[in-house]
N, C-alpha and C positions, 0 to 999 in steps of 0.2 A: 751159149746159145741164147740164154736169154739176155743177157746185151745184145745180141745179134736181132732177138722179136720187139727190144723195146724202139734200136735203130731204125727201124721198118716200120714199127708202127709212128714212130716220129716221123717220117719220111714223106710215111702216107697222109698223117694230118696237117703237114706243112703243106703238101701240094693243093690236097682238099682244103685247107684256107686262102692259100695264094689263088687257087682256083675261082672259089666262091667271090670273093674280095670282099667279103663280108666285117663288118666293125664290130668286134665283141667286146661283151665287158664280163673282167673279171678281177681277180683278186678281192672277194667282199667280206669285208670289213666291219662289223660293229662296235662300238667302242676302242678303237684301231686293236682289236683282237680277231682273229678265225677262227668264228663259234665257238664264241664265250659261255659259261657255263653260271655265273653268277654277278649280272650287273644290274645297276641301281635301277626300281622300278619309276619309271616314266624320263629317264635319260638316255633311251636309244640316240645314237648318232651314227651314220651311217656312211660309209667310202666306197670307192670302185674303182679299178684302175680299168680306160678305154685301151683296145688292141686293136692292133688294121697296119696296115701293109701300106695305104695308102698314105699319099704326103699331106700335108696340113690341117689334118682331123682335128674339129675340134667339139666339142660335144654341145647342140644348139639347146636340147631339150633331154627330159627322163620323166620314170616313170617307175613306182616304186611300192609292188604290193607285201603286205604285212600279214599272213594269215596263222590260225591256229589250228592245223596241220598240213600237212607235206600234198596232201590231196586237194586238198583248193588247190593250193598254188599251182597246181598239175592243171587244174580246171581255169588257171587264171583268176579264181576268185583271192581279192585281200579281203575277208572278211573282217580283220582289225584296223584296217589302212591301205585305204588306195590311195596312194596321192592323186591319179589322174596324170595328165600331160601337163609338165612342167617346164614353162620357158627357161631354161636357168641352163648356164654352164656351169654349174654350179657339182661335182662330183666325190668333194669330199667336205666331210664334218656337215653331212646333212643331218637336219635335225627332227627326229621322229614328231609327227604330229597328228596320229592318229586317235582311237578310242583308249579310253584308263585301262593300262596294263596290270594284268592279277600279279601279284608275287609267286616265285618258287615256282613259276610255268615258262614251259618252254615255245618259243614263237618260231616262223620260217618265212624267209623272205628272198624275194629275187627282184633284178633291175634290168630295163632295159632304155635304150637312149635313142635318140635323134643327133645325129652328126649330120657335116656337109649336107649328106643324100636326105630327100624329105622322107624315106621309109625306114622305120627302127630298126634298131640292131631283132637279133633275137633274144631272147630272155637269159639272163645269167643261170648259171648254176641254181641250184637251191643253198642260201645258207641258213645260219638258224642261230638265236640265242636265246638264253635261260636266265631269266629274271633270278634275284637275290632275295631270299625269304624275310618277309618284313619283322619276322620274332623269332632267330631259332631256342628264345629261352634256354641257355644254355646249362646244362649240368656241368662241374667238372670234378672229376676222380682221378685215384692213385692209391699210393698207399700207403700214405702217410699225409698227415696234415699239417700245414705248417705252424701250427700253434705246436705240435709236436715233435716237428723234425729241429729245432732249436739255431736252426738260420738268424744273422743278429736282425734286431728292428732296428728301425730308424731309415732315416732315408737322407741321401745327399742328392739333393735335387732330385731325379727322377729313379735312382738305383739306390741298391744299398753297394756302400763299398768303402772300400778297409783294407789296411796298409799291410803288407807284407809280413811284418814283424807279427800280426794276429793269425798270420793262416794257421798255426798248430792248433793253437786255441780254440779256432773255427771246427775245423777237421775233429775235432777230440772230443766234441761237446755235440756232434751231428752225429744221429742215428743214421748207420749205412744206408738206409730206406729214402733219404735227403738226398742223396748224390747215387745213389743205386740206379741202373738200369732196369728196368719190370716188361714181362708182357702183361697184356693184356686179354683176355677174351671174352666173347659173346657169343650163346646159340640162339638161333633162332630160326620157326619153321617157316616154311612157304606153301601154300595148299590149292593154290591157284595160279591161273595163268598168268604173265607179268605183263604188263604194257613197256612199263619204267619205272626203272631205281636209280635214285643219287643219292649220295653220300657228301655230308659238310663233316672238317674232321681237321681239328689242331691239337696237334700235340705237341708240348713244349717241354725242356725245348725243341725236339726234333723228336718224329716221327717214321715211323714204319708201317703202312698198313695192307693188312692182307684180309683176301676174302677165300675162304676155303681153300687156304694155301698159297693162294694165288697174291704175289702183289698186285696193289692196284696203283697203276702210276707208274711212269717214268721217271720221277722227279728223287733228288737226295736231297739230304738237309731241308725240308720242309717241315714248317711253314720258312717266310724268311725273316730276319732278321728283326725287330723293332724295340722302339723303349717299350715294355712290355706294361707300363704304369701309362701309358698314353694309347697305343696300339699293338691287337693283336690280331695277326691274320688267322684268315682258316682256308683251305684247301675244295674245294669243291670239283665231283665225281662223278660220272655216269657209268654206271652200270648197266654191261650187255644183259639181255635178259637170261640169254644159257650160261652165263657165268652165275644164275643162281640157279640149286639142284631142287626139285620140288622133296619136301620134309626138310630133314634137317641140313642149316647154314653154318659158318660160324666165323665171323670176325674177330681178327688177330690184331695187336696192336703192340708195336716193340717202343719202347720211350728210352731216350737220350735226352742227357742236360741241355746240352748246345751251348748261346750264349745266355739262355735264363737263369740256368742254375751252372756259373761258372766258378764252382770250388774243388780244388784238385787239389793232388799232390803234384810230382814233377815240377815239370814249367809252367808259369803260368804269366801273362803279363799284365792281370790285376784280377782281382778276385770280385766276383757280381751275381748279386742272386736273386730274382724276384719271387721265389720260393721251390718247391720240391718236383719234380717231374709232374704234370697232370695230362688232362685227355678229357677234351671234348668231339665228342660224335653224334650225328644224328644222319638216321637213313630212313631214304622215304623212299614205302614198293608202292606204285599203282597199279592197282589190279586192271584187268581186263574188264574187267564188270565196274568198274569206276571207285570200286572201293581201294582203300587204302591201308596201309600197314607202317607204324612208324618203329624204329627203335633208338633207343637214345642211351647215350650214359647217365649209368644210373645206379643206385647199392644193389643190383642183382649183379652186376657185372664183374668176374672173378681176377687177380693177379698171382702173380709167383716171378719169383726175382729170373732176370735173365740169365744165359750164359755171360752177356757182355758185364765181365766184373769191377770194370773199369771203363770211365769215358769221359774224357775231357775235350772242349773246342782245341787247348794250347797244350795238353800234355797225352795225346793220346788214347788209345784203347786197347785193352786188352777183353778175350774169348780164350771162352773152357768149354769146349764140345763135349766135355764129360756132362755139361749142366745140363746139355739140351735136353729138351723131354718132346720125342719124335711123335708130330701128329698134334702138336698141340695146337694148331690155331687150323685143324681139319674138324671134321665132324667124327664122332666115334670117339673122340681124348676123354677119358675120365680127368676131367680135374679134380676129385673128393678133396686133395691134398690141399689144393688151389684154395687161397683166401679172399673173405668180403672184400671189394674195394671201400675204400672212405670218399667222404661226397667234402671235397678242396672248396677250399677259400675262391671264390673267383680271381683270377687277373684281371689287376686294375682298369689295363686300355679298352680301350672301345674295339668292339669285335668288326671286321671288316673280313669284307672278299677279299682275298688278292689276287688281283688284276695281271701283275706282274709276269711272267714268264718263269719257269721252275729252275733248279740248277739241278744239273744231269750229267752223266756219264759222257761225256762228246765224244772225246778222243782215250784211245786205247795202245799205249808201246810194250813189245815187246824189251826181251834183252838184247841189249845191244854189245856187250863186253861184259867180261868176267875177269876181275884180277883178285890177287890174293896173297893182300903187305904181309898178313902173319900167319903162321900156319896157323892151320883151323879157323880164319876168318876169308870172308869171303866179299869182296863188293859187286854191287851188278850196277853198270853205269845203264841204266834204261836210255839214253840218249838227246831227254829233253827233259829240262827243268819244267816243273809245273804246279799243279796247284791237284792235289789227291789224293790216293791212298794205294794200297797194292792189294790186286786178288793173288794168291797165292793155291797152289795147290804140292800137296808133300803129303808125303807115308809114313808112318812110324810103329813106334810103340807108344801103346796107351800112356798118358803122363808126361812125355815127354814136352816138351818147350820149345819153338819156335819165336825168336826174339827177333825183329827186323827197327833197325837204326835206319832212318831216313836221312836225308840231308841234300842240300843242294851245290855242297862243295867236299873237299878232302882236306885231308891234314896234309902235312909235311909226309909222313908216313906213309900214307896212300887210304888212312881207312877216314869212316865218313866223318865230318868234323859239322857240328851245330854251335860252335862260340858267335856265331854272328846273327843267326837264325832263332836263338832259342831252345833253350836244352834242360834238363832229357825232355828227348820226344822221341817213341817207339811205340811201335804193337807189339803184344803178347800174344801167342797162340797155343794154346793147350792141346795134346792132340789125344782125341778119342782110338785112337789104333784100327780105326776100321775101312781097312784098305787105301784109297787117296780119297783127300778130304781137300775141299775146296771152300775158301774163304776169303772174306773182305771185310773190313770194317764199316761202319754202320754212318757211326757221327763222331769221327773225329777226321779232319786232313791237313795236311801238311806242304809248303812247298819245298819238293828237293828233286834233283837227276839221281840221286842214289840212294842205295839200298844196300846195307851191312848185316850179314846173317851169320853166329857164329856155328862152330858146331853141326855143319850139318855135310850132307853127298848134294852133289849138283847132279842132277838127269838119270843116274847110274848110282847103283847102291857098292860100293867098296869098303864100307867101316858097317859094318851089319847095327854096332851100338849106336849109330846115330842116324837120326830121321835124315829120307831124303827130298829134298827141291825138285819136283816134277815139271812143274812149270809157274815162272812168272812174269806177272803184267803190271802197268803203272797204268791207273785211272785218270785222267787228265777231266777234271769236272770244272767245268763255268753255265754261264746263264745259258739257256735253250733261244733264247730271241733270237738267235739269227744272225749269217751276215747280212750286210747293206753294200758294201763295196769291195771292191779288185784293185792293185795296184799293181804294173811289172815296167820295168823300161830296161833298157841297155847299161846302166851305171849298177854294177855291182855292188858296189857302198849301198846303195840307195837301196835295193832288196832285199837284201838282208838287216838293213835296219828296221824294213818293214815290217820284214819276218821275227825280228827281235821284240821291236814295241807291241805286236801283235799277241806274241804267244806272253806277255808280261799283261798285258789287257785283260786276255782271257784268265790266267792267273788267279788273277783280282776282279772278275768281273763275274761275282758272288752275290749274296744277300743284298750285301752294300757294294757301292767301289771300292775294295782295300787297299791302301797304301802297298802290304806285304800280302804272303798266302798265310806265313809263319809267324814273324815275333808279336805282331799286333794286330793284322788282321781286323784293323779298324777303319770308318769312314771317314778319311779327313775328306773336307769338303773342296778344296784347292784342285782336287784334281779336275774334278768332274765339268768346271768352267773353263782351267785353264787348258785343258786337252778335250775340250766338250766339241769343239767341230770333229775333230780326228777320230774319237772315238762315234760320231753319227755316222760320220761318210762310212767307216770299218759294220757299224753292227745297228740293226733294227733298235733303238732306245723307246720306240714310240709308248712302249708302255714300262718302261723302266725308269724314267725321266722323273715320271710322278710320281712311285714310291719315294726316289730321294728329294723330293718335296716333302713330301710325307712324313719323310722323318726328320727334316729341316722344320717344319711346322711343330711336329712333338719336341723337338730339343730346343727352340727359340723358349728363350727366358719371359719371363713376365714384364723387364723393363727392354723387352727388346733384341736383346745382345742373341746372335746364331753363334754356339760354340766352332770352334773350329773338327770337329766330328760329330758323327749324327748316323745312328743312336750315340748319347754322348753315355754310356760303359762307364766309364772313368772323366774323372772329374781333373785334369790335369793342373791346372792353376794359371795365373798370370796370364803372358801372353799362348802358351801353348793349349789356352782355353780358345784366349778371345784376341782373334787375330782379325784384321778388317779382310785382307787379301781373301781371307779363307771365310766370315760368314757372311761375304758380297756374293758368293754362288746362290744364297735364297733369293736376291733381284737378278741373277745376268742369266741364272738355269730358266725364269719361265720366256724371259726374250727371248732366249735361242730356242730354247722351244716352239715359242712363236715364227721366228725366219725360217727355222730348216723345216718346221711341217706343218707351216700355217694354221696354226691354231692354239687360239688364244685361251683356250680353257682354264691354263695353270696360271695367265695373267689374272682372270676373274677371281679364281677360288682364292690363290696368294694374296692377289694384291695387298690384302690386309697385312700378312710375314713381311712385302716386300718396305711397304709404308713403317713401319714399327721397328727393321731395323735400319733402316735411312735418318728415322727420327733418335736411335739409338746413338748412332755414332754423332749424330749431331752435337747431343747429351755429352760427349766426348769430346767434341771439340772446340779449339779455344779461337777464338778469331778464323773460321774457317779450316783450323788445320789440325789435323789428326796427328798426334806423334805416339802411335805404341804399335806394337806389334811383331811379328816374325820379320817382313819384309822381305827383300830377295834371298828367301830361303837355298840355303846351298849352292849360293854364288860361288863364280869358281874364281877359283886365285889359288896364289901360294898358301894363303890362311886355311885351318879348319872347317871345316862345311861346318853349315847350323846356321845362326844370325848371318843376315846379310852385314857384311862387311865391306865390300864395293858403295855401296851407296845407302844413302840415310833413310832409318826406319821412318820417319815423318814424311818422306815425299813419297814412297811407296802407298802409305795411309792413306794418306792425303789425295793421291791421286785414285783409289781403289774407292774412299767415301764418295769423291765426287761420279768416278763410275757410276756407283749405286744412284747419287740422284736422278744423273741425265737419262739412267733406262727406267727410274718410275717417274719421272715429269712423263717422258716418252709412253711408258704405261696407263700414265692417269688420262694424256689427249686422247692414246688409243678409244679408252675405256671411258671417254666422255664424262671422266673426273673434273670439270673445267674450272672450279676453284683450285683440286689440288695441283693440275698440268701448270696453274701459272705459278704456283707457291716453291714449286719445286726446277720450274725452269729458272724462277726468280735466285734460288739457292743456288742452281748449280754457275750460273754468272757469277757468283759473289764468289763462291771458292776457288771458281777459278782463278779469280784476281785477287785471292788470297795465295793460292801456289806460287803464280807468276811473281808476284812479291818476297815470298820466299824462297824460292829455290833458283830463280832464274839471273843471273848474272848477264846483265845488258852489256858489259863490256866483251867479253868472252864468247859469248850467245849459246852459254852450256848450261845444265841444270844439276842444283845438287855437287855433286863431287865431276861431271862429267863422264863418267862411267857411261858403259854401253845400258844399263838399267837405268840412269838417269834422263838421259834423252830420249831414247825408247817409248818409255809410256804416256809423258804428254806429247807424241807425235801419233802413238795408236791413239790415243783418245784427245783426238783435235783439239788439246789446250794450249798450242803455241800458236799465237799471234802469226797472221799469213805472212807478214813483213818478217818475221825472223825463224818460220817454217824452213827455208833450203838451208839458212847456216847451220842449223843444229842437226837437219843432216847430214850436210859437210862432215861435225863436228863427229857426227856418230859413225860414219863411213871412215875415214879418216884415225880414228878409236882399232876398229876392227884389221885392218890396215896394217896400223904401226903393232897390232898384234900377231902380226904375220895369217891373220884372217883366221882369228882364233875369238872367242866369243868370251865374254867373264858374266854374262848372264847366269842366272837357276833357275828353281822350278815356279817360282812368279813372273822373272824376267824372261823367258827365253820366248815366249809367246807375243808379247809384244817386241821382241826385237825381229822375230822370223816374218810376222807380218808386217810390222815397218818396210821392213827391204824388199817385199814383195810385192805393197800395196802401191810404193813407188820407183817400180821398174828394174829395182837392183836383184836381180834374180841371179845376175853373177856372182855377187856376192854373197849371196847365200849359200852357191853351189862350191865355190873357195872355199867357204864355210864351214863346208859340209863334206866333200870331196879329196878323204884325206884317210889314215889309220893313227892319227896323234889323240893326245888327248887334249884339251876334250873334243870330244867327237864320239858319233858311233863305230866311225873305223875302228879305233883302238876297240871296241865292248868286241868288236870279229875279227878282229885278230886277237884276240885273248881268250876266243875258240869259244863264246859261251852263249848260249841258246835263247834271251830271253833279255832285256834290259834293265841293267843294272839299277841303284840308289843314287851313283855318283859316274863321273866319267873314268876314272881309273877304281877295275874295282876292286883293286887289294887295299884300298883307304874307306873303301864303305863296309856296310853289313849286309844290309839287302841285295842280293843277287837278281830278285824280281820284284821289280819297280816300274810302273811306268810312267812316271812324273815329268820326267825329261823327254817325254816322245811327243812333244810339241809339234815336229816337223811333220808330221803326218798331215797334219792340215796344208800347208805347204805341197805337198806330194800331189793331194788330190787337186787344193783351187789356183797353183798353178801350173804344174809340171803336167797334170793334167787337165786342168783348166775348165773345173768344175766348177762354178763358182754363184751363188745362191742372190738374187738382187735382192736386196732387203725391202725395196717399193713392192714387191711382189713376191708376200713370203709364201715358204712352203717350193718355191721351184714350180711355180705356175707360169712364172717366166724368169730366165734364167739367160748366164753368160755362159759359152765356151770360150774358151783366149787364153789357149794353153802355151807356155814359156819353150821355149827352143835352147836351152843352154850347156855350157861346157862344151865336149867333145861329145852329148848324148846323142845318140845316131835313132831310137824311140823311146816311145812312151805309150804306156795303153795302159788304161783305167776306167770301174765307172761306178753310178752310185744308183742303186735301187729308192729313190724317192718316193712320198709317196702317189707319184701320178702312173712309175714304174720307172723302168729303167734307163738312164741317162749313160752314155757310152762314148768318153771319146778318147783318140790312139792317133798319132803322128809317126810319121819316120820320115828322115831327113836321108834323101839318095841320092848323089852324081849331082849338086847343083838345086838339086828341085827336094821338096817336097809335098807328102801327100797327107790329109787328114782322111779320118771315118769318124763321121760324127751318131749318135744315135738321140733323137729328139721322141721323147713318148708323146704318144697324145693327148689331148686337151691342153699343151704347155706353145710353147715359141720359146725360140731360143734365140740371144743376140752371137751373136760371131764374130769374135775380134783377132783377127791371124796376126802370127809377128812376122807381118808383109807389108811392105807401102804399097798404099791405097790404089795405086796406080801400078801393082803387077798384074798381070795375065793370071787369072783364076779362072779355073773349068770348075764348075759346083755337077757332080755326074754327068761329066763326058760334056756339059755344054759349058760356052762364057760366061762370067757371072752375069752379064747385064741380060746376055737370052734366058737364061733360063728360068721355067713357069714356076719350078719349085719356091724360089725365093720371094719372101713377100716381102721385102724392103731392102735396098742397097743405101745405108749411110755413107753422105759425100763428105759430112761434115766432119769427118776422124783424120786423124794420123794414119791410124792404121785403117789394113783391110779390113771392112764393117758391113756387115749386113745382118736381114733378120730374116730368119727359117721357123717354116712351123713343123707338125711333126713328118717324122720319116727318118729312115736312113740314108749320110749321104758319104757322098767320096768325094773332098776336094784335092785340086792339085794347081800346085802352083811354085813358078820359080824363087828360088831367094835372096 
């Protein structure tokens, strides 16, 4: 009934919208977020989208109001800023230009626009933003000081790191409070009517915040991971006035270790600690009479050990329900036995408001199948490999223990295996014996599909000496940024590949883009740019990429080197710390962000980071050649995966050095840094000359070893002389054909290979390369029965079964098959191309991308010698359509011959294919093949 009501409402709304022909303004964002709660003072940047059913709608002017209250805006009074009517088509990144804003203050805003019509649109809905505090003056509290915790002193770059052989000595020397989860509480009184209440909180490594027993917010594993010696994030929450009680109220906080204090038994990839668990909190209550009340962390807080007796990001979590203290975070609780907190040494990092969306439980899966490989051992197949943790409902006797082993694969005997993913890892729950008990971990997650539980009944109690599992769920956690795109087609290999890749992306879409959700959980940087376009098409990364750049800036060494991982929790040394294909992410990402979002803020903010890294590589170059690194990591062949074997390391390193120089020169020109623009343009010319002199064979017209990577990367980067380009391309294709259309590239080379083929009209080669069920190929993984992309093309040869690093085909799905292509001269899809490719025996493709201007949609269907296209172009943008048919083909646009269609802005006659320019609107285009 509820769904029916929603459908009726939507249809009524649609009829109303269609009948009045109004242009509407929607999707208001400030600093790329919807109603952000802690933005820098004097730095608001406003964006909006325009909705209209009409064709060729573009903004001609806008008016933006910012007010101190909703009431003022309701009366169209912008007492903080009234922009007046501004003649401009800009609807993205409009900078605030009003009165000086106050810190820690909530403001409201709305906007209207003038489009092709002379009348203004209706005002948008009211949005708001809150400015961050000018000085939180934090006091950090906990159970034990760092000095008394006996955690090792000394710094290895930004974190304490130490070898495995020292592990036991560290554990033995540490008081349990240095690693123990604690719960903290503070009661306070409310006596007057409340206007608003805001909480600023950072609990390290992670926290769970409650107010009067109710969890505040939906996030898990907050705040996001950082190098805590450089940056510490805090979160901001608005509290509804009705959630505060008249009289006593209680703030409760549960603390866990996270990456802040990674000292633990069981499995651990590395050992790093910035200090024992610690908390900062400030709550500001504003009353209707204008008075304020501040509740802050100080010596008046109390703590107790929590029922979480063990918690480690890498090792698991244990919970003893018998240690629960009922009502500990509610009013009326007697905390006389609790201890006074100690004031702790503050983390060294700068306290920053977390702008990036939080990690949340986004999906949940039930049990798909149950097996009993051994007597008393049950294995639960949850149907989906993922990053997360279980929710368990169990009943039994007090003191009975449920141990849950999790893993992404099974041993030969059918039991859960952790050999590839890091062991031992498990969850322990000790029952309190009070009916059906429900529990889920708070501070640890793992990559798994299967759960193994021994010595239990399932569903029904057959053996009364054993506890009974009543229900079991698997929680899929990932960043709540939201999806941006969709893709489907007539090809099931491509559809399932898209699903595999995206399940792997989501599994690793955590505080950082991790390589895998179990064994390492580290932010290897090459994935961010080599998979960058695919990530952007699938997910809203507008507020996520800046956090990657903050981590990169924090990790950059004094000499300019950017390490392979950020945050750099462990220093691997050698090429595993310093490899150009990884470090150059610090240069590529700001430029990619600019191309896809039309936002140059990262180029401005991180230009010094970009420049220092390029200068660092220059210091490592010998006559323009950089000769170290991992190369085309995991390239495919008979050899064991790892360092590049098919292609020269120096060719890979130098090409990425050139890539960085070229983008830095472009950034310098864009930012009007004229001297730098000349210097780095000339450096790029010099390095290109050295590269060709070193690696190009003028006789064979091959680069390096003649491998697919060796020839693809200089073609992608336009390093090949024009007169040699076609021959080099032919050599590349001939190698692919000689291998029965199979690739030999790796983690680094895949993107360059795929895009060179796509950019040069060789999509049939791409199709043949991927439309099969053999290794190397996505089809083999589908045939293998997996639900996530794996680390190696043959899963049996690799470790992780949850890696997205080989997922670069997503860019081809969206830009070639769907045909949504950015125009690099008009960043942010202000203008773009719709140029879908019809390949192989495919009969249809359908996809969409929610750009900053609105949804772009493209689909095509081939039937009985004809092909039809459906395109959606958002208002305030234009698109050049390039159809895969001859330019003289008979084409109908919305039922009218192309030349007669009034909705077409321009027909392009100097193109080989049928090409024309469209403004906004929804189009149906038909033509013969």
